Backbone bond lengths (Angstrom), bond angles and torsions (degrees), N, CA, C in turn:
res aa  C-N    CA-C-N  psi(-1)  N-CA   C-N-CA  omega(-1)  CA-C   N-CA-C  phi
1 M - - - 1.499 - - 1.550 105.87 -
2 T 1.269 113.49 134.29 1.491 114.97 -179.90 1.523 113.81 -77.62
3 E 1.330 114.27 164.15 1.488 117.81 178.72 1.530 111.28 -62.43
4 K 1.310 118.22 -37.73 1.506 120.11 179.61 1.600 105.66 -60.61
5 D 1.264 116.77 -45.28 1.504 116.56 -178.94 1.492 110.90 -58.57
6 L 1.239 118.66 -43.27 1.477 119.89 175.14 1.450 115.18 -61.25
7 D 1.323 116.43 -48.98 1.478 122.48 -178.90 1.588 109.05 -60.01
8 T 1.334 114.25 -38.36 1.514 118.12 -175.07 1.519 105.25 -71.32
9 R 1.329 119.30 -41.75 1.436 122.08 -179.29 1.545 107.84 -64.55
10 F 1.338 115.85 -45.11 1.506 117.06 -178.89 1.484 111.77 -62.59
11 S 1.349 117.55 -40.68 1.530 119.63 178.89 1.556 108.16 -66.23
12 E 1.256 122.42 -35.12 1.465 125.52 177.33 1.542 108.01 -62.70
13 A 1.371 114.03 -46.69 1.504 118.91 179.20 1.521 112.98 -60.24
14 V 1.354 113.85 -39.93 1.438 119.49 -178.54 1.523 108.82 -64.96
15 E 1.365 117.23 -42.62 1.474 120.21 176.34 1.511 111.02 -58.74
16 I 1.296 119.74 -42.41 1.501 121.02 -179.89 1.492 108.02 -66.08
17 A 1.299 117.55 -41.53 1.544 121.46 -179.52 1.493 109.33 -59.65
18 L 1.347 115.78 -41.59 1.505 115.64 -174.84 1.526 112.62 -69.44
19 K 1.282 118.46 -12.71 1.511 122.09 174.54 1.448 112.32 -90.21
20 M 1.310 117.58 -6.80 1.521 120.16 -176.23 1.556 104.96 -89.40
21 T 1.314 113.52 148.11 1.469 116.14 173.96 1.507 113.52 -93.21
22 Q 1.278 120.46 149.69 1.421 124.58 178.93 1.560 109.39 -60.20
23 A 1.221 116.66 -35.70 1.486 120.90 178.51 1.473 115.58 -61.46
24 S 1.345 114.53 -27.98 1.474 122.29 -177.12 1.578 112.16 -82.53
25 L 1.321 115.74 -12.13 1.507 118.77 -178.03 1.538 109.07 -115.29
26 P 1.315 113.37 138.87 1.475 119.84 170.88 1.489 110.46 -60.93
27 Q 1.275 120.14 147.67 1.487 124.92 -177.16 1.541 110.74 -60.47
28 D 1.276 117.75 -36.26 1.491 117.50 177.25 1.469 114.88 -64.69
29 V 1.336 114.97 -33.94 1.550 119.68 174.01 1.456 110.94 -69.76
30 Q 1.364 116.71 -41.19 1.457 119.50 178.09 1.516 111.96 -59.89
31 L 1.341 116.03 -41.36 1.468 120.01 177.32 1.520 110.98 -63.34
32 R 1.383 116.11 -47.00 1.445 114.07 -176.48 1.597 110.05 -66.04
33 L 1.338 114.45 -38.46 1.486 112.02 176.71 1.539 113.89 -62.72
34 Y 1.292 116.06 -39.19 1.466 121.82 173.24 1.521 111.84 -54.41
35 A 1.259 113.85 -52.14 1.466 120.86 -172.73 1.546 106.49 -64.53
36 Y 1.286 120.96 -53.98 1.494 123.53 176.81 1.477 114.00 -55.43
37 Y 1.348 118.60 -42.97 1.440 121.85 177.01 1.579 110.39 -61.48
38 K 1.309 116.98 -47.87 1.420 120.33 -179.63 1.503 110.85 -60.88
39 Q 1.272 116.34 -49.89 1.485 121.21 179.46 1.584 110.66 -58.78
40 A 1.335 114.36 -39.42 1.459 117.44 -177.86 1.508 110.77 -72.53
41 T 1.347 117.11 -30.35 1.528 117.43 -175.12 1.522 112.00 -99.61
42 F 1.308 119.26 -25.13 1.500 120.67 -170.39 1.555 108.25 -122.05
43 G 1.332 121.17 -19.97 1.432 121.10 -172.25 1.477 110.09 88.14
44 S 1.362 114.13 -159.77 1.538 117.68 -170.57 1.406 112.06 -67.37
45 A 1.366 117.59 146.84 1.410 123.22 179.23 1.492 116.91 -71.70
46 I 1.317 120.48 144.15 1.354 124.14 178.05 1.510 104.48 -119.35
47 Y 1.263 122.37 129.07 1.382 128.71 176.16 1.547 112.77 -60.37
48 Q 1.277 115.14 127.19 1.504 119.28 175.09 1.558 108.31 -133.02
49 S 1.319 114.47 132.81 1.465 115.70 -174.37 1.482 117.71 -101.94
50 D 1.350 115.48 -3.91 1.478 116.83 -178.89 1.541 112.12 -72.57
51 N 1.315 115.20 135.42 1.460 122.42 178.69 1.533 112.42 48.72
52 F 1.326 113.79 56.27 1.519 117.98 -176.66 1.504 110.97 -100.17
53 D 1.263 115.67 111.86 1.430 118.63 172.26 1.514 116.45 -103.62
54 L 1.275 125.98 179.83 1.412 127.92 -172.83 1.554 110.23 -63.00
55 R 1.294 115.07 -47.22 1.473 119.00 179.98 1.492 112.65 -57.41
56 N 1.365 116.67 -45.88 1.470 123.53 179.91 1.531 109.29 -66.59
57 A 1.309 116.54 -35.05 1.457 120.30 174.35 1.518 115.18 -58.38
58 F 1.293 113.54 -45.32 1.541 119.57 177.80 1.516 107.38 -64.60
59 K 1.288 119.71 -46.50 1.447 122.76 -176.92 1.522 111.61 -60.23
60 T 1.358 115.91 -49.59 1.452 122.87 176.02 1.527 112.67 -59.69
61 N 1.303 117.34 -42.33 1.438 122.37 178.43 1.500 107.91 -60.16
62 A 1.317 119.74 -48.38 1.476 120.05 -176.99 1.480 110.60 -63.50
63 W 1.374 120.00 -35.03 1.426 122.48 179.23 1.554 110.36 -71.80
64 M 1.332 116.64 -42.96 1.439 117.10 -179.47 1.610 111.14 -65.71
65 Q 1.242 117.19 -29.02 1.505 120.46 177.66 1.518 112.93 -62.48
66 I 1.359 116.46 -28.29 1.449 120.04 -178.71 1.544 112.53 -107.56
67 S 1.310 118.09 5.37 1.475 121.65 -171.86 1.504 112.78 -66.35
68 H 1.345 118.05 -7.03 1.469 120.45 178.01 1.560 111.75 -81.02
69 I 1.368 115.75 -17.90 1.459 114.72 -174.92 1.603 109.63 -86.87
70 S 1.323 113.83 163.96 1.452 122.43 -178.50 1.530 109.39 -72.29
71 I 1.293 116.18 163.94 1.448 125.45 178.96 1.573 102.98 -66.45
72 E 1.379 118.76 -42.43 1.470 121.26 -178.44 1.552 109.63 -65.05
73 E 1.309 119.34 -40.46 1.435 120.93 -177.17 1.548 108.05 -71.02
74 A 1.349 119.18 -34.36 1.461 120.66 176.52 1.579 110.50 -63.63
75 K 1.286 115.11 -39.79 1.469 119.87 -179.50 1.563 107.17 -66.45
76 E 1.269 119.30 -40.37 1.475 119.28 -179.75 1.500 110.69 -68.65
77 K 1.334 119.14 -42.03 1.483 121.66 174.93 1.447 112.53 -58.23
78 Y 1.345 119.28 -46.57 1.458 125.04 178.14 1.502 109.45 -57.89
79 I 1.349 117.98 -48.19 1.466 121.55 178.12 1.538 111.02 -56.69
80 E 1.335 115.05 -45.57 1.467 123.42 -177.35 1.549 110.84 -56.19
81 I 1.399 114.36 -46.79 1.390 118.38 -177.82 1.550 110.21 -67.05
82 I 1.270 117.27 -45.45 1.573 119.83 178.88 1.421 108.97 -59.82
83 N 1.390 121.55 -42.41 1.372 119.62 -176.45 1.490 111.48 -71.89
84 S 1.335 120.64 -23.78 1.509 123.02 177.60 1.493 108.42 -74.16
85 L 1.281 117.19 -23.38 1.500 123.23 -174.15 1.548 112.63 -86.89
86 K 1.375 113.39 -24.16 1.518 119.41 -175.54 1.508 108.94 -65.92
């Protein structure tokens, strides 16, 4: 599979996710989607302590837990979750 194919599928999955409501997704799924999205779009998480509230702590923790995977793998995992929710 070419890089463009993966990027196209990832973009399509993001579009689907944007149409979902937070209320329709369990919080653990929201955190996994957030982490895979951040890993796929920004790479590995870097700890930042400025203006850190509990919600952001959970989000950063979820991202840091998967920061060892590649951007491509993060995109695939994100796509898998979205496809399982459709």
